[in-house]
N, C-alpha and C positions, 0 to 999 in steps of 0.2 A: 587799547590805551586807557590807563587809569591815572588820575591826578589826585594824590592824597586819598587813594582807594575809591575815588568816584570815577565811574565809566564816562570817558569824554570822547569816545570814538566818533560820535556824531559831529564833534568839533574839528575833526581831522579833515583837511582838504588837500588832495593831491599828495598825501603822505606827510603833510606838515601840520603840527599842532603848535599853535601860537599862544603864549601866555602874555597878556598885556597888563601893564601897571602892577608889577610884582610888589606885593606888600607883606608877603609871608613866605615861609618855606613851602616848596612844592616837591613832592616825591612822585616823579612820573615813571610809570612802568609800562613797557611795551612788550607785548607777547606776540610772537610770530607763529604762524601755522603753515605747514607745507601746502602748496597749491594742489588742488585736485581737479581732474579733468574727466569729462564724460567720454567713454568709448562706446560707440554703437556699431555693431556689425550685423549686416544682413546679407541675404542672398538675392541677387537681382530677380530671378524667376523661381518661385516656389517649386519644389520638387526636382530641381536640377542638381542639387548638391547641398552640402552642409559645411559649416566651419566649426572645427573642434567638436564635432558630433552634434552641433546645434544649428537650427535654421536662422536663429537670431541671438545676439548677445548684447546685453546692456550693462555696463559697469561704470563705477566712478573710481578712478585710480589716482594714486599719489604721483606727483611730479617725479620723473625719472624712472617710473616703473617700466620694466621691459616685458613686452607681451609677445607671445608667439602664436600666430594664427595659421592653422593648417586647413587648406581647402580640400574637401572630400567630395568628388563628383558622384552623382547618382549613376546607376547603370544606364549606359547609352549616352553619357555626357563626358566632356573633357573640361578641365579647368582652363580658362582663357586668361583672365587677369583680375587684379584687384583695382577698384576705383576708390581713391583716397580723397576725401573732402570734395567729391564731385569733379575733380580736375585731374589729379595725377593717376596715371595708369602704371601699375607695377606687376611684373609677371613672376616674381619670386614666390616660391611655395616650398616650405612655409615662409610666411611673412613675419619678420621680426621688427617690432615697433618700440620706440622709446617715447613714453608719454611726456610731451613738452607743451601740449595744447589739446583742446578737444579734438577728437578724431571720429569721422564717420567713414566706415569701411564697407564697401559693397563687393562681394565675391561674384564674379561673372563666369558662368559656365555655358558652354556651347554644345549643341547636339553633335554626336559622332555622325559624320556624313554617311558612313557605311550603314549605320543603324537606320538612318532616314531612308536610304535607298532600299534596304531590305524590307522595311515596313511598307514602302511604296509598291514593292513587288507583291507583297501579300495582299494589299488593297486592290491592285490591278487584277490579280488572280481571282480573288473572291468576287469582285464586281463582274468580271467577264463570265464566271461560272453562272452567276444569276442571269446574265443576259443570254447565255447559251452560246457565246462566241468562244468559250473554252469548255470542252467536254472530256469526260473520262473515257478511256478505251476499254471496252469489255463486251462480252456477249450478252449480258443481261443488264437491266437498269441497276440492279443491286451491285453488280461488279463495277459498273461505270462510276457509281457513287463512291464505291470503295477506293477506286483509283484517285478520284478527286480528293477524298479525305486524306489519303496517304500523302498525296503531293502537297496539300495544304499543311499537313503536319511537318513535312520536310522544310517548307519555307519558314514556318514559325520557329522551328528548331534553329534555323540560321539566325533569326532575330535574337533569340535567347542567347546563342553562343556569342554573337557580337556584343550584346549588352554585358556579358560576363567577361569580355576581353579574351575569349578563347579563339584567337584568329586562326591558329593552325587547324582547329576543328572546323571552322567556317569554310576553309578552302575545300576540305574533303566533302562537306555537306553540299556546298554549291556545285561542285563538280559532278557528284552523283545525281543531284537534282537536275542539272542541265542535261545529263544523259537520258533522263526520262522524257525529254521533250525535243530531242535533237533530230528526230526522223530516222535514226539508225535502228536496225533490227536487233542489234545486240548491244546493250540490253534493250528489251522492248519498251516502247514509249508508254507512258501512263496517260498523256494528255494529247488531245487533238483540237482542231478548231481554227477559225479565222485568225485569232489573236495568238496562236501558239508561237509563230515566228517572233512576234514582238516580245512575248514572255521570255523566250530563249535569249533574245538580244539583251534584255534587262538583266538577266542572270549573268550572262557573260560579261557585261559591263561592270557588274559588281565584283566579279572575280578579278577583272583587270585593275580595279581600283585598289586592291589590297597590295601591301608591300611585295615587290618582286621576289625577295628572298623567302617569302612565305607561300608563294605559288607552288603547286605541285610540279615536279619534273615530268 
């Protein structure tokens, strides 16, 4: 606001500029600017995903600007929801916003439960091979270690396939892996030991958790 080209913005209160005791001409000019709002976007847990290819975004945008946010989960994670201004939960993806106020957006990703289970199997296997409660089957120590290594590689291949979303490949990998510890002669087992039954049960439980239409016939 200017009055006779003098800035009088400091005299404006609640949008009102008052001229008292008018004794001369006053040329009052008012200039309007569009409102701008801060948009801050973050991921709840680092490493679980990104938004528009970034882990965080900070922008100042004009009123009415339309923003599209796309959640991109990392391997082994799913997009769960957006948290808007700490209160509202929205599951739309992409999320389309119209800027009419400052907004803080948090993208929330959750771990794929099948990936969690597969990693638990790997940890169980490796822990029990160290304890000696899972051993490789072979005539020599070298052959036994080779069977343990091959079995470990199969389990880790399951984790990698799940993280990549290759569910069909996972079913085949899990089925062939289970066959190496099921006590059947054909194909011969790779693994023995006190915890072999528990290991087999964990693998079978993971197979059962996959969508029925993707289980092998």
